[in-house]
C-alpha positions as CSV (number, residue, x, y, z in Angstrom):
1,M,60.0,-67.5,-54.0
2,M,61.0,-64.1,-52.8
3,K,58.2,-62.5,-54.8
4,T,55.6,-64.8,-53.3
5,F,56.7,-64.0,-49.8
6,G,56.3,-60.2,-50.5
7,G,52.8,-60.6,-51.8
8,R,51.7,-62.5,-48.7
9,S,53.1,-59.7,-46.4
10,V,51.2,-57.1,-48.3
11,A,48.0,-59.1,-48.0
12,L,48.6,-59.8,-44.3
13,F,49.2,-56.0,-43.7
14,A,46.0,-55.1,-45.5
15,V,44.0,-57.6,-43.5
16,L,45.5,-56.3,-40.2
17,L,44.8,-52.7,-41.2
18,F,41.2,-53.6,-42.0
19,A,40.8,-55.4,-38.7
20,L,42.1,-52.3,-36.9
21,Y,39.7,-50.0,-38.7
22,V,36.7,-52.3,-38.0
23,G,37.8,-52.4,-34.3
24,Y,38.1,-48.6,-34.1
25,R,34.7,-48.1,-35.7
26,I,33.1,-50.5,-33.2
27,H,34.8,-48.7,-30.3
28,E,33.8,-45.3,-31.6
29,S,30.2,-46.4,-32.1
30,R,30.1,-47.8,-28.5
31,S,31.6,-44.6,-27.1
32,D,29.1,-42.4,-29.0
33,A,26.3,-44.6,-27.8
34,A,27.4,-44.3,-24.2
35,L,27.9,-40.5,-24.5
36,L,24.5,-40.2,-26.2
37,R,22.9,-42.3,-23.5
38,E,24.6,-40.2,-20.8
39,K,23.5,-36.9,-22.4
40,T,20.0,-38.2,-23.0
41,L,19.7,-39.2,-19.3
42,E,21.1,-35.9,-18.3
43,E,18.7,-33.9,-20.4
44,A,15.8,-36.0,-19.2
45,V,16.2,-34.3,-15.8
46,P,14.4,-30.9,-15.8
47,T,16.6,-27.8,-15.2
48,V,15.4,-25.2,-12.8
49,A,16.5,-21.8,-11.5
50,V,16.1,-21.2,-7.8
51,V,15.7,-18.1,-5.7
52,F,15.8,-17.7,-1.9
53,P,13.2,-16.0,0.3
54,K,14.1,-12.7,1.8
55,P,13.2,-11.9,5.4
56,V,10.9,-8.9,5.6
57,P,12.3,-5.9,7.5
58,A,11.7,-5.5,11.2
59,T,9.5,-2.5,10.4
60,E,6.3,-2.1,8.4
61,T,5.5,1.0,6.4
62,I,2.0,2.1,5.2
63,T,1.0,5.0,3.1
64,L,-2.2,6.8,4.0
65,P,-4.0,10.0,2.8
66,G,-4.0,12.9,5.1
67,N,-5.5,16.4,5.3
68,I,-3.4,19.5,6.4
69,V,-5.2,22.3,8.2
70,G,-4.0,25.4,10.0
71,W,-3.1,25.3,13.7
72,Y,-6.1,27.7,14.0
73,E,-8.6,28.4,11.3
74,A,-11.3,31.0,12.0
75,P,-14.2,31.7,9.6
76,M,-15.2,35.3,10.2
77,Y,-19.0,35.6,10.2
78,A,-21.1,38.7,10.1
79,R,-22.7,39.7,13.4
80,V,-24.7,42.6,12.0
81,T,-26.8,43.1,8.9
82,G,-25.7,45.7,6.4
83,Y,-23.6,46.4,3.3
84,V,-19.8,46.0,2.9
85,K,-18.4,49.5,3.1
86,M,-14.8,48.5,2.3
87,W,-12.5,45.5,2.6
88,Y,-8.8,45.9,3.4
89,K,-7.2,42.4,3.3
90,D,-7.2,40.1,0.3
91,Y,-6.3,36.4,-0.3
92,G,-2.9,35.5,1.0
93,D,-2.4,38.7,3.0
94,Q,-0.5,38.3,6.3
95,V,-2.4,39.8,9.2
96,K,-1.7,40.6,12.8
97,T,-4.1,40.4,15.8
98,G,-6.6,43.3,15.6
99,D,-5.9,44.2,11.9
100,I,-9.0,45.6,10.2
101,L,-10.2,43.2,7.5
102,A,-13.4,45.1,6.4
103,E,-16.0,47.6,7.5
104,I,-19.8,47.2,7.3
105,N,-22.3,50.0,6.8
106,A,-25.3,49.1,8.9
107,P,-27.9,52.0,8.7
108,D,-30.6,50.0,10.5
109,L,-28.3,49.4,13.4
110,D,-27.2,53.0,13.5
111,A,-30.8,54.1,13.6
112,E,-31.5,51.6,16.4
113,Y,-28.6,53.0,18.3
114,A,-29.8,56.6,18.0
115,Q,-33.3,55.5,19.1
116,A,-31.8,53.7,22.2
117,K,-29.8,56.8,23.2
118,A,-33.0,58.9,22.8
119,D,-34.9,56.4,25.0
120,L,-32.2,56.7,27.5
121,E,-32.5,60.4,27.7
122,T,-36.3,60.1,28.1
123,E,-35.9,57.6,31.0
124,R,-33.3,59.9,32.6
125,A,-35.8,62.8,32.4
126,R,-38.6,60.7,33.9
127,Y,-36.2,59.7,36.7
128,K,-35.5,63.4,37.5
129,L,-39.2,64.1,37.6
130,A,-39.8,61.1,39.9
131,E,-36.9,62.2,42.1
132,V,-38.3,65.8,42.5
133,T,-41.8,64.5,43.1
134,A,-40.7,62.0,45.7
135,K,-38.7,64.7,47.6
136,R,-41.7,67.1,47.7
137,W,-44.0,64.4,49.0
138,A,-41.5,63.4,51.6
139,A,-41.3,67.1,52.7
140,L,-45.0,67.1,53.5
141,R,-44.7,64.2,55.9
142,P,-44.1,66.3,59.1
143,N,-47.3,68.3,58.4
144,H,-49.4,65.2,57.6
145,A,-50.6,67.0,54.5
146,V,-50.6,63.7,52.5
147,S,-51.0,60.2,53.6
148,E,-48.1,57.9,54.3
149,Q,-49.3,55.6,51.5
150,S,-49.0,58.4,48.9
151,I,-45.4,59.1,50.0
152,T,-44.5,55.4,49.8
153,V,-45.9,55.2,46.3
154,K,-43.8,58.2,45.1
155,E,-40.7,56.7,46.6
156,Q,-41.2,53.4,44.9
157,E,-42.0,55.2,41.6
158,L,-38.6,56.8,42.0
159,K,-36.9,53.4,42.3
160,A,-38.8,52.1,39.3
161,E,-37.6,55.0,37.2
162,A,-34.1,54.4,38.3
163,A,-34.4,50.7,37.2
164,K,-35.7,51.9,33.8
165,V,-32.7,54.2,33.4
166,K,-30.4,51.3,34.1
167,A,-32.2,49.1,31.5
168,A,-32.0,51.9,28.9
169,E,-28.3,52.3,29.6
170,Q,-27.7,48.5,29.2
171,K,-29.6,48.5,25.9
172,V,-27.3,51.3,24.6
173,R,-24.3,49.3,25.7
174,N,-25.7,46.2,23.9
175,I,-26.1,48.1,20.7
176,E,-22.7,49.6,21.1
177,A,-21.3,46.0,21.3
178,F,-22.9,45.2,18.0
179,I,-21.7,48.4,16.4
180,R,-18.2,47.2,17.1
181,F,-18.9,44.2,14.9
182,K,-19.3,46.6,12.0
183,T,-15.5,46.5,11.9
184,I,-14.2,43.0,11.1
185,V,-10.8,42.4,12.7
186,A,-8.3,39.5,12.6
187,P,-8.5,37.3,15.7
188,F,-4.9,36.2,15.6
189,D,-1.7,36.4,13.6
190,G,-2.1,34.5,10.4
191,V,-2.9,34.6,6.7
192,V,-6.2,35.3,4.9
193,T,-7.2,32.1,3.1
194,Q,-10.6,33.2,2.0
195,R,-12.3,36.6,1.1
196,N,-15.9,36.1,0.2
197,I,-17.1,39.7,0.0
198,N,-16.9,42.8,-2.2
199,V,-17.8,46.4,-1.7
200,G,-21.6,46.7,-1.6
201,D,-22.4,43.1,-0.8
202,L,-25.3,42.5,1.6
203,V,-24.2,40.6,4.7
204,S,-26.2,39.4,7.6
205,K,-26.1,37.3,10.7
206,E,-25.8,33.6,10.1
207,G,-29.2,32.0,9.9
208,N,-31.1,35.2,9.3
209,L,-34.2,34.1,7.3
210,S,-35.2,37.6,6.4
211,T,-32.1,37.9,4.2
212,P,-31.6,34.4,2.7
213,N,-29.3,35.6,-0.1
214,A,-26.9,37.6,2.1
215,K,-23.4,36.5,2.8
216,S,-22.4,35.5,6.3
217,N,-18.9,34.0,6.0
218,L,-16.8,37.0,5.2
219,F,-13.2,35.9,5.6
220,T,-11.2,32.9,6.8
221,V,-8.0,33.5,8.7
222,A,-5.5,30.6,9.4
223,D,-2.5,30.4,11.7
224,V,0.0,28.5,9.5
225,H,3.3,28.8,11.5
226,I,2.5,25.2,12.6
227,L,0.0,22.9,10.9
228,R,-2.2,20.0,12.0
229,L,-2.2,16.8,9.9
230,F,-5.3,14.6,10.2
231,V,-4.9,10.9,9.3
232,N,-7.2,7.9,9.6
233,V,-4.9,5.2,10.8
234,P,-6.0,1.5,10.7
235,E,-6.4,-0.4,13.9
236,S,-3.3,-2.6,13.2
237,F,-1.2,0.5,13.9
238,G,-3.1,1.4,17.1
239,P,-0.5,0.2,19.5
240,F,2.1,2.5,17.9
241,L,0.1,5.7,18.1
242,Q,1.8,7.3,21.0
243,P,4.2,10.2,21.7
244,G,7.5,9.9,19.8
245,L,5.9,8.5,16.6
246,T,6.8,10.5,13.5
247,A,5.6,10.3,9.9
248,D,7.2,11.2,6.6
249,V,4.9,13.5,4.6
250,T,4.8,14.6,1.0
251,V,2.4,16.9,-0.8
252,P,1.6,17.1,-4.6
253,Q,2.8,20.7,-5.0
254,L,6.2,19.9,-3.5
255,P,6.9,16.3,-4.7
256,N,10.7,16.4,-4.0
257,R,10.4,17.7,-0.5
258,H,9.7,15.6,2.6
259,F,8.2,17.0,5.9
260,T,8.4,15.4,9.3
261,A,5.1,15.2,11.2
262,K,5.1,14.6,15.0
263,F,2.4,12.7,16.8
264,L,0.1,15.0,18.7
265,T,-3.0,13.0,19.7
266,V,-5.4,10.2,18.7
267,S,-9.1,9.8,19.1
268,K,-8.7,6.7,21.3
269,G,-11.6,5.0,19.4
270,F,-12.1,3.3,16.1
271,D,-14.7,4.2,13.5
272,V,-16.9,1.1,13.2
273,S,-17.4,1.7,9.5
274,T,-13.7,2.0,8.5
275,R,-11.9,0.5,11.6
276,T,-9.6,3.5,11.7
277,A,-8.8,6.1,14.3
278,V,-8.5,9.8,13.7
279,T,-4.9,10.7,14.5
280,V,-3.4,14.2,14.6
281,F,0.2,15.1,13.8
282,T,1.9,18.5,13.8
283,I,4.2,19.9,11.1
284,D,6.5,22.9,11.6
285,N,5.8,25.4,8.8
286,E,8.0,28.4,9.6
287,D,8.8,29.0,5.9
288,R,5.1,28.9,5.0
289,A,5.8,26.3,2.3
290,L,2.7,24.2,3.2
291,W,-0.8,25.6,2.8
292,P,-3.9,24.7,4.7
293,G,-6.2,22.4,2.9
294,S,-3.4,20.4,1.2
295,Y,-3.7,16.7,0.5
296,A,-0.8,14.8,1.9
297,E,0.7,11.3,1.5
298,V,1.6,10.1,5.0
299,H,4.2,7.3,5.3
300,L,4.0,5.7,8.7
301,T,6.7,3.2,9.8
302,A,6.3,1.0,12.9
303,P,8.3,-1.9,14.4
304,V,6.8,-5.4,13.9
305,N,7.7,-8.7,15.4
306,R,6.9,-11.4,12.8
307,E,8.7,-14.0,10.8
308,A,7.7,-13.4,7.2
309,F,9.5,-13.6,3.9
310,T,9.1,-12.2,0.4
311,M,9.4,-14.2,-2.8
312,P,8.9,-13.5,-6.5
313,S,5.2,-13.7,-7.5
314,T,6.4,-15.7,-10.5
315,A,7.3,-18.6,-8.1
316,L,3.8,-19.1,-6.9
317,V,2.1,-22.5,-7.6
318,F,-1.7,-22.6,-7.7
319,Q,-3.3,-26.0,-7.3
320,E,-6.4,-27.5,-5.8
321,H,-4.6,-27.7,-2.4
322,G,-4.2,-23.9,-2.4
323,T,-1.2,-21.6,-2.9
324,Q,2.1,-23.5,-2.8
325,A,5.8,-22.9,-3.5
326,A,8.0,-25.5,-5.3
327,V,11.1,-26.1,-3.2
328,V,14.2,-28.0,-4.2
329,T,15.2,-30.5,-1.4
330,E,18.8,-31.5,-0.5
331,D,18.7,-34.5,-2.9
332,D,17.5,-32.2,-5.7
333,R,13.9,-33.2,-5.7
334,V,10.7,-31.1,-5.9
335,H,8.7,-30.6,-2.8
336,L,5.5,-28.5,-3.0
337,K,5.1,-26.6,0.3
338,P,1.8,-24.9,1.2
339,I,2.3,-21.2,2.0
340,T,0.1,-18.4,3.3
341,V,0.3,-15.2,1.3
342,S,-0.2,-12.1,3.5
343,K,0.4,-9.3,1.1
344,L,0.5,-8.8,-2.7
345,M,3.0,-6.3,-4.1
346,D,4.2,-5.4,-7.6
347,Q,6.7,-8.2,-8.4
348,V,6.9,-10.0,-5.0
349,V,4.5,-11.4,-2.5
350,E,4.8,-11.5,1.3
351,V,4.5,-15.0,2.8
352,A,3.5,-15.2,6.4
353,E,3.7,-19.0,6.9
354,G,5.3,-21.9,5.1
355,L,8.8,-20.7,4.2
356,S,12.2,-20.7,5.8
357,E,15.3,-18.6,4.9
358,S,17.2,-21.7,3.6
359,D,14.5,-22.8,1.2
360,R,15.5,-23.0,-2.5
361,I,12.4,-21.9,-4.4
362,I,12.0,-22.8,-8.0
363,N,11.3,-19.6,-10.0
364,N,8.8,-19.9,-12.9
365,P,8.0,-23.6,-12.2
366,S,6.6,-25.7,-15.0
367,A,3.1,-27.0,-14.6
368,A,4.5,-30.5,-15.4
369,L,6.6,-30.6,-12.2
370,L,5.2,-33.0,-9.6
371,E,6.0,-33.8,-6.0
372,G,9.3,-35.8,-5.8
373,D,10.5,-35.1,-9.4
374,Q,14.2,-35.0,-9.9
375,V,15.5,-31.6,-11.1
376,R,18.9,-30.1,-11.9
377,V,19.6,-26.6,-10.5
378,V,21.3,-24.1,-12.9
379,T,22.1,-20.5,-12.8
380,P,20.3,-18.4,-15.4
381,A,22.4,-16.7,-18.0
382,P,23.0,-12.9,-17.4
383,G,20.0,-10.9,-18.3
384,Y,17.5,-13.8,-18.3
385,D,16.1,-13.4,-14.8
386,L,16.5,-9.7,-14.0
387,V,14.2,-9.8,-10.9
388,N,16.0,-12.5,-9.0
389,T,19.4,-13.0,-10.6
390,E,21.1,-10.6,-8.1
391,S,19.6,-12.3,-5.0
392,S,20.4,-15.8,-6.3
393,A,23.9,-14.9,-7.1
394,S,24.6,-13.4,-3.7
395,K,23.1,-16.5,-2.1
396,D,25.2,-18.8,-4.3
397,N,28.4,-16.9,-3.3
398,S,27.6,-17.5,0.4
399,N,26.7,-21.2,-0.1
400,P,29.5,-23.5,-1.3
401,H,27.0,-26.3,-1.9
402,E,25.4,-24.1,-4.6
403,Q,28.7,-23.2,-6.2
404,S,29.2,-26.9,-7.2
405,R,25.9,-26.9,-9.2
406,T,26.0,-27.1,-13.0
407,K,26.1,-23.8,-14.9
408,A,24.0,-23.2,-17.9
409,P,26.1,-23.3,-21.1
410,S,25.4,-20.1,-23.0
411,A,21.6,-19.7,-23.4
412,P,18.9,-19.7,-20.7
413,P,17.1,-23.0,-20.0
414,S,13.9,-23.5,-21.8
415,P,10.7,-24.1,-19.7
416,V,11.1,-27.2,-17.8
417,S,9.7,-30.3,-19.4
418,P,9.8,-34.0,-18.2
């Protein structure tokens, strides 16, 4: 009797244990199914990374090419025809006003000068003779030995000879003026930037067809203590071209040095072919570091009054409706906003219309994203989105709403798929 009761207890315990096991398995299966369903529904929502548009600065900077020239630049041309006797200043020499640069040997001019002086002496001798003759004829007037007409003729001949003497004297002075051009002198303090002659070279007046192979431009002297900078500035910067404007200037030979150029004047008219205005700046060059003829990169900065933003170029959406940006709404849905791109840069674009500072823009949006799609915002893992991670993180820290968003586990999200 006792043995039968013990066997029934064991059987009853086994049945109870089996029932518990079956119930546990059913509960576990239902839990796994619910968890799988929840995870499947969660993964069915695309994950996106967002960036925020950045307002452009209140200034605009443009880089333009410029030409640097001396404050004064004087090409020294020959005023007489002859041969170079000697030159005294070479490339790069510092000169003072009146310093002799070269001397020209002009035998033709010397001979002409000698002839002019001889002609002057001849005219002076004729004047003496006319003077003596006029006096003698005038002395005969009281005796009426000669007619009054003859006396008047001799007196006028005297005046004519006096005029010829003055003409001969002026011709001598003219030739003497040209003789002074045999010596080439510096017109002002500066530096010799060109020397185009050597001893024995034939030089002549500019445009002298009788000596087509002769040199006319002998030297170029430049005043470089202050320089002029010529820049063709586009018309959008026209309102800012006024006194007080400065520009930052760099030159290829001194890449690590910056020079400040001060506005001097503007042409007050735009070239119809380029829509630019010739603008002149000045650069102090006391240390003579800059040379005339240098190419310059001119950085002009001017204040602007416009509401524009920059965004990564990877966030652009191109569709048949034009350029758009995929924005995440407050209820985490996709909204495609039309935008107007005003400037293309290396990794970002400038948007003139269509964005606000609070917009959450989807970076690298999938082509499968459509208007109104549900999305889930995540923060990319460190190192995934180097261009915009810093700006997104700083925006998240200042926005408590964003801090509650789901974080990506350990790997960056794959391209969004529905």
